[in-house]
ChimeraX commands (.cxc) that place a marker at each C-alpha (Angstrom):
marker #1 position -1.05,24.87,2.09 radius 0.5
marker #1 position -4.25,26.87,1.93 radius 0.5
marker #1 position -5.37,25.97,5.44 radius 0.5
marker #1 position -2.05,26.99,6.98 radius 0.5
marker #1 position -2.57,30.51,5.67 radius 0.5
marker #1 position -6.37,30.79,5.49 radius 0.5
marker #1 position -7.19,29.32,8.90 radius 0.5
marker #1 position -6.00,32.59,10.41 radius 0.5
marker #1 position -9.09,34.50,9.27 radius 0.5
marker #1 position -7.51,37.98,9.27 radius 0.5
marker #1 position -5.12,36.74,6.55 radius 0.5
marker #1 position -7.95,35.97,4.14 radius 0.5
marker #1 position -11.34,37.08,5.45 radius 0.5
marker #1 position -14.14,35.56,3.37 radius 0.5
marker #1 position -16.33,38.57,4.03 radius 0.5
marker #1 position -16.14,41.96,5.68 radius 0.5
marker #1 position -18.83,43.48,7.85 radius 0.5
marker #1 position -17.70,47.03,7.15 radius 0.5
marker #1 position -16.49,48.79,4.00 radius 0.5
marker #1 position -12.73,48.75,3.47 radius 0.5
marker #1 position -10.77,51.75,4.68 radius 0.5
marker #1 position -10.37,54.62,2.24 radius 0.5
marker #1 position -7.37,56.39,3.79 radius 0.5
marker #1 position -4.08,54.65,4.39 radius 0.5
marker #1 position -2.70,54.73,7.93 radius 0.5
marker #1 position -5.87,55.95,9.65 radius 0.5
marker #1 position -7.45,52.59,10.48 radius 0.5
marker #1 position -7.79,51.67,14.14 radius 0.5
marker #1 position -7.74,48.17,15.67 radius 0.5
marker #1 position -11.41,48.62,16.56 radius 0.5
marker #1 position -12.28,49.31,12.91 radius 0.5
marker #1 position -10.37,46.22,11.83 radius 0.5
marker #1 position -12.11,44.03,14.41 radius 0.5
marker #1 position -15.52,45.40,13.45 radius 0.5
marker #1 position -14.90,44.64,9.79 radius 0.5
marker #1 position -13.71,41.02,10.20 radius 0.5
marker #1 position -16.24,38.16,9.91 radius 0.5
marker #1 position -18.03,37.09,13.07 radius 0.5
marker #1 position -17.14,33.80,14.81 radius 0.5
marker #1 position -19.79,31.78,12.92 radius 0.5
marker #1 position -18.61,32.97,9.51 radius 0.5
marker #1 position -14.99,32.47,10.56 radius 0.5
marker #1 position -15.69,28.84,11.53 radius 0.5
marker #1 position -17.43,28.20,8.22 radius 0.5
marker #1 position -14.45,29.70,6.38 radius 0.5
marker #1 position -12.02,27.51,8.31 radius 0.5
marker #1 position -14.08,24.37,7.63 radius 0.5
marker #1 position -14.35,25.07,3.91 radius 0.5
marker #1 position -10.64,25.89,3.66 radius 0.5
marker #1 position -9.74,22.68,5.49 radius 0.5
marker #1 position -11.96,20.53,3.25 radius 0.5
marker #1 position -10.73,22.10,0.02 radius 0.5
marker #1 position -7.07,22.17,1.06 radius 0.5
marker #1 position -6.68,18.71,2.56 radius 0.5
marker #1 position -5.09,15.83,0.73 radius 0.5
marker #1 position -7.80,13.92,-1.07 radius 0.5
marker #1 position -8.03,10.15,-0.51 radius 0.5
marker #1 position -7.86,9.46,-4.24 radius 0.5
marker #1 position -4.97,11.87,-4.83 radius 0.5
marker #1 position -2.53,10.86,-7.58 radius 0.5
marker #1 position 0.89,12.56,-7.23 radius 0.5
marker #1 position 2.26,14.62,-10.11 radius 0.5
marker #1 position 4.78,12.00,-11.26 radius 0.5
marker #1 position 2.33,9.13,-11.43 radius 0.5
marker #1 position 0.06,8.82,-14.44 radius 0.5
marker #1 position -2.61,6.16,-13.99 radius 0.5
marker #1 position -4.02,6.58,-17.50 radius 0.5
marker #1 position -2.16,5.93,-20.71 radius 0.5
marker #1 position -3.00,8.99,-22.80 radius 0.5
marker #1 position 0.29,8.98,-24.68 radius 0.5
marker #1 position 1.79,5.93,-26.32 radius 0.5
marker #1 position 4.03,7.52,-28.96 radius 0.5
marker #1 position 7.75,7.07,-28.38 radius 0.5
marker #1 position 8.55,10.82,-28.46 radius 0.5
marker #1 position 5.77,11.60,-25.98 radius 0.5
marker #1 position 6.91,8.80,-23.66 radius 0.5
marker #1 position 10.48,10.16,-23.75 radius 0.5
marker #1 position 9.23,13.62,-22.77 radius 0.5
marker #1 position 7.17,12.18,-19.92 radius 0.5
marker #1 position 10.14,10.17,-18.64 radius 0.5
marker #1 position 12.37,13.24,-18.80 radius 0.5
marker #1 position 9.78,15.26,-16.89 radius 0.5
marker #1 position 9.53,12.52,-14.26 radius 0.5
marker #1 position 13.33,12.51,-13.85 radius 0.5
marker #1 position 13.29,16.30,-13.38 radius 0.5
marker #1 position 10.60,15.94,-10.73 radius 0.5
marker #1 position 12.69,13.30,-8.94 radius 0.5
marker #1 position 15.64,15.72,-8.93 radius 0.5
marker #1 position 13.46,18.49,-7.51 radius 0.5
marker #1 position 12.15,16.11,-4.83 radius 0.5
marker #1 position 15.71,15.20,-3.79 radius 0.5
marker #1 position 16.74,18.88,-3.67 radius 0.5
marker #1 position 13.77,19.73,-1.45 radius 0.5
marker #1 position 14.55,16.76,0.82 radius 0.5
marker #1 position 18.19,17.88,1.10 radius 0.5
marker #1 position 17.17,21.43,2.04 radius 0.5
marker #1 position 14.59,20.14,4.49 radius 0.5
marker #1 position 17.10,17.90,6.25 radius 0.5
marker #1 position 18.64,20.98,7.88 radius 0.5
marker #1 position 15.33,22.67,8.73 radius 0.5
marker #1 position 13.35,22.33,11.94 radius 0.5
marker #1 position 10.14,23.25,10.12 radius 0.5
marker #1 position 10.12,21.35,6.84 radius 0.5
marker #1 position 8.79,22.95,3.66 radius 0.5
marker #1 position 6.70,20.27,1.97 radius 0.5
marker #1 position 4.24,22.20,-0.20 radius 0.5
marker #1 position 6.01,22.05,-3.56 radius 0.5
marker #1 position 7.42,18.55,-3.29 radius 0.5
marker #1 position 6.26,16.72,-6.42 radius 0.5
marker #1 position 4.91,13.85,-4.31 radius 0.5
marker #1 position 2.63,16.36,-2.54 radius 0.5
marker #1 position 1.28,17.98,-5.71 radius 0.5
marker #1 position -1.75,16.44,-7.34 radius 0.5
marker #1 position -1.56,15.31,-10.95 radius 0.5
marker #1 position -4.95,16.94,-11.49 radius 0.5
marker #1 position -7.60,18.75,-9.48 radius 0.5
marker #1 position -9.90,16.42,-7.56 radius 0.5
marker #1 position -12.41,18.92,-6.22 radius 0.5
marker link #1:1,2 radius 0.2
marker link #1:2,3 radius 0.2
marker link #1:3,4 radius 0.2
marker link #1:4,5 radius 0.2
marker link #1:5,6 radius 0.2
marker link #1:6,7 radius 0.2
marker link #1:7,8 radius 0.2
marker link #1:8,9 radius 0.2
marker link #1:9,10 radius 0.2
marker link #1:10,11 radius 0.2
marker link #1:11,12 radius 0.2
marker link #1:12,13 radius 0.2
marker link #1:13,14 radius 0.2
marker link #1:14,15 radius 0.2
marker link #1:15,16 radius 0.2
marker link #1:16,17 radius 0.2
marker link #1:17,18 radius 0.2
marker link #1:18,19 radius 0.2
marker link #1:19,20 radius 0.2
marker link #1:20,21 radius 0.2
marker link #1:21,22 radius 0.2
marker link #1:22,23 radius 0.2
marker link #1:23,24 radius 0.2
marker link #1:24,25 radius 0.2
marker link #1:25,26 radius 0.2
marker link #1:26,27 radius 0.2
marker link #1:27,28 radius 0.2
marker link #1:28,29 radius 0.2
marker link #1:29,30 radius 0.2
marker link #1:30,31 radius 0.2
marker link #1:31,32 radius 0.2
marker link #1:32,33 radius 0.2
marker link #1:33,34 radius 0.2
marker link #1:34,35 radius 0.2
marker link #1:35,36 radius 0.2
marker link #1:36,37 radius 0.2
marker link #1:37,38 radius 0.2
marker link #1:38,39 radius 0.2
marker link #1:39,40 radius 0.2
marker link #1:40,41 radius 0.2
marker link #1:41,42 radius 0.2
marker link #1:42,43 radius 0.2
marker link #1:43,44 radius 0.2
marker link #1:44,45 radius 0.2
marker link #1:45,46 radius 0.2
marker link #1:46,47 radius 0.2
marker link #1:47,48 radius 0.2
marker link #1:48,49 radius 0.2
marker link #1:49,50 radius 0.2
marker link #1:50,51 radius 0.2
marker link #1:51,52 radius 0.2
marker link #1:52,53 radius 0.2
marker link #1:53,54 radius 0.2
marker link #1:54,55 radius 0.2
marker link #1:55,56 radius 0.2
marker link #1:56,57 radius 0.2
marker link #1:57,58 radius 0.2
marker link #1:58,59 radius 0.2
marker link #1:59,60 radius 0.2
marker link #1:60,61 radius 0.2
marker link #1:61,62 radius 0.2
marker link #1:62,63 radius 0.2
marker link #1:63,64 radius 0.2
marker link #1:64,65 radius 0.2
marker link #1:65,66 radius 0.2
marker link #1:66,67 radius 0.2
marker link #1:67,68 radius 0.2
marker link #1:68,69 radius 0.2
marker link #1:69,70 radius 0.2
marker link #1:70,71 radius 0.2
marker link #1:71,72 radius 0.2
marker link #1:72,73 radius 0.2
marker link #1:73,74 radius 0.2
marker link #1:74,75 radius 0.2
marker link #1:75,76 radius 0.2
marker link #1:76,77 radius 0.2
marker link #1:77,78 radius 0.2
marker link #1:78,79 radius 0.2
marker link #1:79,80 radius 0.2
marker link #1:80,81 radius 0.2
marker link #1:81,82 radius 0.2
marker link #1:82,83 radius 0.2
marker link #1:83,84 radius 0.2
marker link #1:84,85 radius 0.2
marker link #1:85,86 radius 0.2
marker link #1:86,87 radius 0.2
marker link #1:87,88 radius 0.2
marker link #1:88,89 radius 0.2
marker link #1:89,90 radius 0.2
marker link #1:90,91 radius 0.2
marker link #1:91,92 radius 0.2
marker link #1:92,93 radius 0.2
marker link #1:93,94 radius 0.2
marker link #1:94,95 radius 0.2
marker link #1:95,96 radius 0.2
marker link #1:96,97 radius 0.2
marker link #1:97,98 radius 0.2
marker link #1:98,99 radius 0.2
marker link #1:99,100 radius 0.2
marker link #1:100,101 radius 0.2
marker link #1:101,102 radius 0.2
marker link #1:102,103 radius 0.2
marker link #1:103,104 radius 0.2
marker link #1:104,105 radius 0.2
marker link #1:105,106 radius 0.2
marker link #1:106,107 radius 0.2
marker link #1:107,108 radius 0.2
marker link #1:108,109 radius 0.2
marker link #1:109,110 radius 0.2
marker link #1:110,111 radius 0.2
marker link #1:111,112 radius 0.2
marker link #1:112,113 radius 0.2
marker link #1:113,114 radius 0.2
marker link #1:114,115 radius 0.2
marker link #1:115,116 radius 0.2
marker link #1:116,117 radius 0.2
marker link #1:117,118 radius 0.2
view
């Protein structure tokens, strides 16, 4: 997700070499280019974005809990209901994607981490 958007540095420049424009509609392409990060800084930004946005090797998907934090019956029922809802969402996304040339995978529950691993 983040890399797809942030790898194109003008979308999310990590720094600017010039102050931002103060008047709307008066900025030239030269001013924009002079304000964007240089190639070195752009490469660093892309590398950091790739590392932070890639799927981690120890990633646990949203539906899968590896630890047993809740053992009470009511809590377990809520967890099971939530997991069923996530399964429904996953099926709906798969159905929509079946007709698309470019699949939208970002919010599929199996692609969302159960917790942050950074």
